[in-house]
C-alpha positions in Angstrom: -2.2 4.3 -31.9 1.2 5.3 -30.8 2.5 7.1 -27.9 5.8 9.0 -28.1 7.1 10.0 -24.5 10.1 12.1 -23.8 11.5 13.8 -20.6 11.0 17.3 -22.3 12.4 19.6 -19.5 13.6 17.6 -16.4 14.3 21.2 -14.5 10.5 22.1 -15.1 9.4 18.7 -14.3 7.7 17.9 -17.8 7.4 15.0 -19.9 6.3 15.5 -23.7 3.8 13.2 -25.0 2.9 12.7 -28.7 -0.3 10.5 -29.5 -0.8 9.2 -33.1 -4.1 7.9 -33.9 -6.0 6.6 -37.0 -9.3 8.0 -37.1 -11.1 5.2 -38.6 -13.6 7.7 -40.4 -14.9 9.3 -37.0 -16.2 12.7 -36.9 -14.9 13.2 -33.7 -13.0 11.1 -30.9 -12.8 11.7 -27.2 -9.7 11.4 -25.1 -9.7 10.7 -21.4 -7.4 10.4 -18.5 -7.9 8.0 -15.6 -9.2 9.9 -12.3 -7.5 6.9 -10.3 -5.1 4.3 -10.6 -5.8 0.5 -9.8 -4.4 -0.5 -6.5 -4.8 3.1 -5.0 -8.3 3.7 -4.0 -8.6 7.6 -4.4 -9.5 9.8 -6.9 -6.4 11.4 -7.9 -7.6 13.6 -11.2 -4.3 13.2 -13.1 -5.6 15.0 -15.8 -5.0 18.1 -13.8 -1.3 18.0 -14.8 -1.9 18.3 -18.6 -0.5 21.4 -20.2 -0.7 22.9 -23.8 -3.0 20.1 -25.3 -3.8 20.4 -29.1 -4.3 18.2 -31.9 -3.5 18.6 -35.9 -3.7 16.7 -38.9 -1.3 17.2 -41.8 -0.1 20.3 -40.2 -3.5 21.6 -39.7 -4.9 22.5 -36.3 -8.1 20.7 -35.2 -11.0 21.9 -32.9 -10.3 20.7 -29.5 -12.4 21.5 -26.5 -12.8 20.0 -22.9 -16.0 18.2 -22.1 -15.1 17.5 -18.3 -12.3 17.8 -15.9 -10.6 14.6 -17.6 -12.3 14.3 -21.1 -11.3 16.4 -24.4 -13.3 16.0 -27.5 -11.7 16.4 -31.0 -13.4 17.3 -34.2 -11.7 15.4 -36.9 -14.2 14.9 -39.9 -12.6 13.8 -43.3 -8.8 13.2 -41.2 -7.3 9.8 -41.7 -4.9 10.4 -39.0 -4.3 12.8 -36.3 -1.6 13.8 -34.0 -2.2 15.0 -30.2 0.6 16.9 -28.5 0.7 17.8 -24.9 3.1 18.1 -21.9 2.4 16.4 -18.4 3.7 18.2 -15.2 5.3 15.5 -13.0 6.3 16.3 -9.6 4.5 14.0 -7.6 7.1 11.8 -5.6 5.1 8.9 -5.1 4.5 5.4 -6.6 1.0 6.5 -8.0 1.7 9.1 -10.6 4.6 10.7 -12.4 8.1 12.5 -11.4 10.9 14.0 -13.4 14.0 16.1 -12.4 17.5 16.1 -13.8 18.5 12.9 -11.7 15.9 10.6 -12.6 12.1 10.1 -13.6 9.4 7.7 -13.1 5.8 7.4 -14.7 2.6 5.3 -14.6 1.1 5.4 -18.0 -2.4 6.3 -16.2 -0.6 9.8 -15.7 0.6 10.2 -19.1 -1.2 8.3 -21.7 -4.4 9.7 -22.8 -7.0 6.8 -23.7 -9.2 7.0 -26.7 -12.7 6.5 -25.6 -14.4 3.3 -27.4 -10.9 2.0 -28.4 -9.2 0.7 -25.2 -9.1 -2.9 -26.1 -7.2 -2.1 -29.2 -3.3 -2.8 -29.0 -1.0 0.4 -28.6 2.7 1.0 -28.9 4.7 3.5 -27.1 8.2 4.7 -27.9 10.3 6.5 -25.2 13.0 8.7 -26.4 15.4 10.3 -24.1 16.3 13.8 -24.7 20.2 15.1 -25.1 20.5 15.7 -21.3 19.2 12.2 -20.4 21.0 10.2 -23.1 23.0 8.3 -20.5 19.8 7.4 -18.6 18.8 3.6 -18.4 15.2 2.6 -18.3 13.6 -0.1 -16.4 9.9 -1.3 -17.2 8.1 -4.7 -17.5 6.3 -3.6 -20.7 7.0 -6.1 -23.8 9.6 -4.4 -25.8 9.7 -4.1 -29.7 13.2 -2.5 -30.1 16.0 -1.2 -28.2 18.5 -2.8 -25.8 17.4 -4.2 -22.5 17.3 -1.3 -20.1 17.3 1.3 -22.5 14.8 3.8 -24.6 12.9 2.1 -27.1 9.8 0.9 -28.5 7.2 -1.1 -26.6 3.5 -2.6 -26.9 0.5 -3.2 -25.0 -2.4 -5.2 -26.0 -5.0 -3.1 -24.3 -4.9 0.2 -22.8 -5.9 -1.4 -19.4 -2.3 -3.5 -19.8 -0.5 -0.3 -20.9 -1.3 1.4 -17.6 0.0 -1.4 -15.8 3.5 -1.0 -16.7 5.3 1.9 -14.8 8.7 3.1 -16.1 11.7 4.0 -14.1 14.5 5.7 -15.9 17.8 7.4 -14.7 21.2 6.4 -13.6 19.6 3.2 -12.3 21.3 0.3 -10.0 20.1 -2.6 -11.8 20.7 -6.1 -10.1 19.3 -9.2 -11.5 18.6 -12.6 -9.6 16.9 -15.9 -10.3 14.0 -17.0 -8.1 11.9 -20.0 -8.9 13.7 -20.3 -12.3 12.4 -16.8 -13.2 14.3 -13.5 -13.8 13.8 -10.8 -11.4 15.6 -7.7 -10.9 16.0 -5.4 -8.1 16.3 -1.5 -9.7 17.2 1.6 -7.8 16.8 5.1 -8.5 18.3 7.8 -6.0 21.7 7.9 -3.9 21.9 4.8 -1.7 24.2 2.6 -0.1 22.5 -0.9 -0.5 24.3 -4.3 0.2 22.4 -5.3 -3.2 24.0 -8.9 -2.9 22.4 -9.3 0.4 19.2 -7.8 -0.5 18.7 -10.0 -3.6 19.5 -12.9 -1.8 16.6 -12.1 0.7 14.3 -11.0 -2.1 15.1 -14.4 -3.9 13.8 -16.4 -0.7 10.7 -14.3 -0.5 9.8 -14.8 -4.0 10.6 -18.5 -4.0 8.7 -19.1 -1.1 5.6 -17.3 -2.6 6.1 -19.2 -5.9 6.1 -22.6 -3.8 2.9 -21.2 -1.9 1.1 -20.8 -5.2 2.4 -24.3 -6.3 4.7 -22.9 -9.1 1.8 -21.1 -10.8 3.3 -18.0 -11.9 1.4 -15.3 -13.8 4.3 -13.4 -15.2 7.7 -14.4 -17.2 9.8 -11.8 -15.3 9.7 -9.5 -12.5 11.0 -6.0 -11.5 11.1 -4.4 -8.0 11.2 -0.5 -9.2 12.7 1.3 -6.0 12.8 5.1 -5.6 15.2 5.6 -2.4 14.6 8.9 -0.9 15.6 10.3 2.5 12.2 9.8 3.9 9.3 8.0 2.1 7.4 4.8 2.1 5.2 3.3 -0.4 4.4 0.4 -2.7 1.9 -0.4 -5.7 1.4 -3.5 -7.6 1.6 -3.9 -11.3 1.3 -7.2 -13.5 5.1 -8.3 -13.5 6.7 -5.2 -11.3 5.9 -3.3 -8.4 6.7 0.4 -7.8 8.4 1.0 -4.5 9.5 4.0 -2.5 11.9 3.7 0.6 14.0 5.4 2.9 17.9 5.3 2.5 17.9 3.7 5.9 15.5 0.9 5.0 18.2 -0.5 2.6 20.9 -2.3 4.6 24.3 -1.3 3.9 27.2 -3.9 3.3 29.2 -4.9 6.4 26.2 -3.3 8.7 23.2 -4.7 10.7 24.0 -8.4 10.5 20.5 -9.2 11.9 17.1 -8.1 10.3 16.1 -4.7 11.9 12.8 -3.0 11.8 13.8 -0.7 9.0 15.2 -3.3 6.7 12.6 -6.0 7.7 9.9 -3.3 6.9 11.0 -3.1 3.4 11.4 -6.6 2.9 7.6 -6.9 4.0 6.7 -4.2 1.7 8.4 -6.3 -1.3 6.9 -9.4 0.0 3.3 -7.5 0.2 3.4 -6.0 -3.4 4.8 -9.4 -4.8 2.0 -11.4 -3.3 -0.3 -8.9 -5.0 0.7 -10.4 -8.3 -1.6 -13.4 -7.4 -3.9 -11.5 -5.2 -5.6 -8.7 -7.1 -3.8 -8.5 -10.2 -5.0 -11.9 -11.6 -7.4 -12.9 -9.0 -9.5 -10.1 -8.2 -13.3 -8.8 -7.4 -15.8 -9.3 -10.3 -16.5 -5.7 -9.4 -13.2 -4.7 -11.1 -13.7 -6.5 -14.5 -13.2 -4.5 -16.2 -11.9 -1.6 -14.3 -13.7 1.8 -14.6 -11.2 4.5 -14.5 -13.4 7.6 -14.8 -14.9 7.5 -11.3 -14.7 5.6 -8.0 -15.5 1.8 -8.6 -16.7 0.1 -5.3 -16.1 -3.4 -3.9 -16.7 -5.1 -0.4 -13.9 -7.3 -0.9 -10.8 -5.2 -0.1 -10.4 -6.9 3.1 -9.8 -10.1 1.3 -7.3 -8.7 -1.3 -5.4 -6.5 1.0 -6.0 -8.1 4.4 -4.9 -11.7 3.2 -2.0 -9.9 1.3 -1.0 -8.1 4.6 -1.2 -11.4 6.4 1.1 -13.3 4.0 3.7 -10.5 3.6 5.1 -11.0 7.1 4.2 -14.8 7.3 6.2 -15.5 4.1 9.3 -13.8 5.9 8.9 -16.1 8.6 8.2 -19.2 6.5 11.2 -18.4 4.2 13.3 -18.0 7.5 14.0 -14.4 7.5 12.5 -13.7 10.8 12.1 -16.3 13.7 8.8 -16.8 15.7 9.4 -14.4 18.3 9.7 -11.6 15.8 6.8 -12.8 13.8 4.4 -12.9 16.9 5.5 -9.2 17.7 4.3 -8.4 14.4 1.0 -10.1 14.8 0.8 -8.2 18.4 1.5 -4.9 16.3 -1.5 -5.7 13.9 -3.7 -6.3 17.1 -2.6 -3.2 18.9 -3.3 -1.0 15.5 -6.8 -2.4 15.2 -7.9 -1.9 18.6 -6.2 1.5 19.5 -9.3 3.6 19.2 -12.9 2.6 19.0 -13.3 2.7 15.1 -13.2 -1.0 15.3 -16.4 -1.1 17.5 -18.0 1.5 15.0 -17.0 0.5 11.4 -17.1 -2.9 9.5 -14.4 -4.0 7.5 -16.7 -4.6 4.6 -17.9 -1.0 5.0 -14.1 0.0 5.2 -13.8 -1.8 1.9 -16.5 -0.1 0.4 -15.9 3.3 1.6 -12.1 3.2 1.1 -12.4 6.2 -1.2 -13.4 8.6 1.0 -12.8 7.1 4.5 -9.3 5.1 4.6 -7.7 6.9 1.7 -8.8 10.4 3.4 -8.0 9.9 7.0 -8.1 12.9 9.2 -7.2 13.1 13.2 -10.6 11.3 14.0 -9.7 8.1 12.0 -9.0 5.9 14.9 -12.4 6.9 16.8 -14.5 6.3 13.3 -12.9 3.8 11.0 -11.1 0.4 10.9 -8.5 -0.5 8.3 -9.3 -3.3 6.1 -5.6 -4.0 5.7 -5.0 -4.6 9.5 -8.3 -6.1 10.5 -8.4 -7.9 7.0 -5.2 -9.4 8.2 -6.4 -10.5 11.7 -9.2 -12.0 9.7 -7.0 -14.0 7.6 -5.1 -15.3 10.6 -8.4 -16.6 11.9 -9.1 -18.3 8.7 -5.7 -19.7 8.5 -6.1 -21.3 12.0 -9.7 -22.2 11.6 -8.7 -24.2 8.2 -5.9 -26.0 10.0 -8.0 -26.8 12.9 -11.0 -28.1 10.9 -8.7 -30.0 8.7 -6.8 -31.7 11.6 -3.6 -30.0 9.9 -4.0 -31.6 6.5 -4.7 -27.8 5.1 -3.6 -24.2 5.4 -4.8 -21.1 4.1 -1.7 -21.2 1.8 -2.8 -24.3 0.0 -6.2 -23.2 0.1 -5.2 -19.7 -1.7 -3.3 -21.9 -4.5 -6.2 -23.8 -5.3 -8.5 -20.7 -5.0 -6.0 -18.9 -7.4 -6.2 -21.7 -9.9 -10.1 -21.8 -10.1 -10.5 -18.0 -10.2 -7.1 -16.3 -10.6 -5.8 -18.4 -13.5 -9.2 -18.0 -15.4 -9.6 -14.3 -14.6 -13.2 -15.1 -13.7 -13.4 -12.6 -10.6 -14.8 -13.1 -7.1 -18.1 -12.0 -5.5 -18.5 -11.4 -1.7 -19.0 -15.0 -1.0 -17.2 -16.9 -3.5 -14.2 -17.8 -1.1 -16.6 -19.4 1.3 -18.4 -21.3 -1.3 -15.2 -22.6 -2.6 -14.1 -23.7 0.4 -17.0 -25.5 1.2 -17.5 -27.1 -2.2 -13.6 -28.0 -2.4 -12.8 -29.1 1.2 -16.2 -29.5 3.1 -14.9 -26.6 5.3 -17.7 -24.2 6.3 -16.6 -20.7 6.9 -20.0 -18.8 5.5 -20.8 -17.8 9.1 -17.5 -16.8 10.3 -16.7 -14.6 7.3 -20.1 -13.1 7.4 -19.7 -11.9 11.1 -16.0 -10.8 10.7 -16.9 -8.7 7.7 -20.3 -7.3 8.2 -20.4 -6.6 11.9 -18.3 -5.1 14.6 -18.2 -8.5 16.6 -14.7 -9.0 18.2 -12.8 -11.8 16.2 -11.8 -14.9 18.0 -8.1 -14.3 17.6 -7.0 -15.3 21.3 -9.2 -18.4 21.5 -7.7 -19.6 18.2 -4.2 -18.6 19.0 -4.7 -20.4 22.2 -5.6 -23.6 20.3 -2.1 -23.4 18.6 -0.2 -22.8 21.8 0.0 -19.0 21.6 -0.9 -16.9 24.7 -1.5 -13.1 24.4 -1.0 -10.9 27.5 -2.5 -7.3 27.3 0.1 -4.7 28.8 0.1 -0.9 28.8 2.0 0.9 26.2 5.3 2.9 27.1 3.1 5.9 26.6 0.3 7.4 24.3 2.6 7.3 21.1 4.1 3.9 21.6 1.7 0.6 21.4 2.4 -2.6 19.7 3.2 -6.1 20.2 6.1 -6.0 22.7 6.2 -5.2 26.2 7.0 -1.7 27.4 10.2 -1.4 29.8 8.8 1.4 31.8 5.3 2.4 31.0 4.1 5.7 32.4 1.8 5.5 35.5 -0.8 7.9 33.6 -2.1 8.1 30.2 -2.9 11.5 28.4 -5.2 9.6 25.9 -3.9 11.3 22.8 -0.9 10.9 20.2 1.2 13.8 20.4 4.6 15.4 18.7 6.7 16.6 21.5 9.1 19.3 21.0 10.9 22.2 23.2 7.5 24.3 22.2 5.2 21.6 23.9 2.9 18.5 22.8 1.3 19.1 19.8 -1.8 16.6 19.8 -2.3 14.7 16.8 -5.1 12.3 17.7 -7.3 12.6 20.5 -8.9 9.1 21.5 -12.7 9.1 22.3 -13.5 8.9 26.1 -10.1 9.3 27.2 -8.5 11.7 29.5 -7.7 14.5 26.9 -11.0 14.5 24.9 -12.9 14.4 28.3 -10.8 17.5 29.4 -12.0 19.2 26.2 -8.5 19.0 24.4 -8.7 18.5 20.6 -6.5 17.5 17.9 -4.0 20.1 16.7 -3.9 21.8 20.4 -0.7 22.6 21.5 -0.1 21.6 25.3 2.5 24.0 26.7 1.9 23.6 30.5 0.7 21.1 32.9 0.0 22.2 36.6 1.5 25.4 35.6 4.7 24.1 34.6 6.0 24.2 31.2 5.8 20.9 29.4 8.6 20.0 26.6 9.7 17.1 24.8 12.9 17.0 27.5 10.7 17.0 31.0 7.3 15.4 29.6 8.2 12.2 31.2 9.3 13.5 34.4 6.1 15.7 34.8 3.7 12.5 33.7 5.7 10.4 36.5 4.6 12.6 39.1 0.8 11.7 38.7 -1.5 8.7 39.6 -5.0 7.8 37.7 -7.5 10.2 39.3 -5.4 13.3 40.1 -6.7 16.5 38.8 -4.5 18.9 36.9 -4.7 22.2 35.0 -3.6 22.1 31.5 -2.7 25.2 29.5 -2.6 24.9 25.8 -2.8 26.7 22.7 -5.8 26.4 20.3 -4.9 28.1 16.9 -3.3 31.4 18.5 -5.7 31.4 21.6 -4.6 30.0 25.1 -7.0 27.9 26.9 -7.0 26.4 30.2 -8.9 23.1 31.1 -9.1 20.6 33.9 -7.9 17.3 33.2 -8.3 13.9 35.0 -5.5 11.7 34.6 -6.7 8.0 33.6 -4.6 4.8 34.0 -2.9 3.4 30.6 -4.9 1.3 29.0 -3.8 -2.1 27.9 -2.5 -1.1 24.2 0.2 -3.8 24.0 -0.8 -7.1 22.8 2.3 -9.5 23.8 2.1 -12.8 22.0 4.1 -15.8 23.4 4.5 -19.6 22.7 3.3 -21.6 25.8 2.8 -24.8 24.2 5.5 -25.5 21.6 4.1 -28.6 20.1 0.8 -27.0 19.4 2.6 -23.9 18.0 4.7 -26.0 15.7 1.5 -26.7 13.6 1.7 -23.1 12.7 5.0 -21.6 13.3 8.6 -22.5 12.4 10.2 -23.0 16.0 
């Protein structure tokens, strides 16, 4: 099987795809496109973007008809070889699908390459040919190359279809910046106008990569690695692959030469994203749930283990930055406080277990609405807190001879390098068998109940105190002290403008909900005075908890009036501080 891909019409955002297939004496064959892409647990229905699908053999058209939304059958009796032609509309500017314009292009093969049913274990070749208007473009991919110069179009090979769809392509006037980390060639590749200090960024990425390679005791599941980065005015995202990651970031996230000598929030967010996706090279790409071996891409594929694969990765993405010396202990503790605040802002954490959150990612986490904080818990954020607890428990129980990092390296050697896959209990069983550390009861409670995690108690053992404080307002909560918190709380996240306060999330059992306000209402007046972004704070500061006001708002295009009783601000900020440095050094670099 051989795929031929070309950017056919950049102005119309269309790739041309040609698939040549040896028929093997079959009377008919079926072609399928995945409904989702590994690492992003939502049905995407990529097949909806296929245009003008037809098949022929020796210049003769073959009968082709749709079986379902993502499957086609071709009648090919007596044909020895056939060719399938189609276009793919590519205008999804994200890391999950495909995008093309006259400036650059990106695609995952799960969006472009139809699979031949029953033959996904066969090796395939792919030729990328650049059309005349794109001849000057460079090409970056981790897919093994058969021909063509490095960073150019050419011919590539994958041993299976599952391997094929794990090699994204980025093409355009690329910025390509190579560096070595852990003796392995890496590249920071950018598409899109930017002003990045590439020398500094590559240096910082090298420190992150080297730290993770050391964490896994130099067991590296790739021979080279690419950070394929789409730079836009506003955007954020990442998706892991076997020897690369597809990233999207805003121009502001990439530090420019001579600016921001310290790592600020925007740049740190980008480094954390890179750290997160790089860690996935071990924790989901090779070490993975047994439920995902093999992937079943036609429909949802369930596991209760996403808390482990995304949560542990979310714990280490920032912790690695601290271990690599890129952020200091106070900054890192602020990030832990941010995670605590995200998990506990809303009653979802009291209603939804992280095991169920993992299982139901398809229709709950990936399809969040305005009620999400009241209904669900994030397996990323709470999973990171579980990982924090595991790290501290392991350090404590082993009398500081072990850490979660060391255990992950050994665990990967047993189950990742061997591609065995894990069950819900594999990690706890491994820890007991390998180290005599009993984690079954803790993991079962943490994953399958809504009982509070012992974060504060464990941190206290390591010289860290948590102080809960009011946030600046309903929109701001995290891991730092607020300079001037408001005296009252609306109990709703809102977007303030000159036209009022548009409510985005109304928190359960707080002032706005109890007054009868809903998400998407636009508050225009409080106590008969217009409220806008410019005077909102002044109005809120007039009141104390228990005061009663009349609120006017638009719901859709109807004016409503409700009575609201102000509530005291909740203690939504979690401020972590080192109180016993000697104990804290068992975990942090001070």
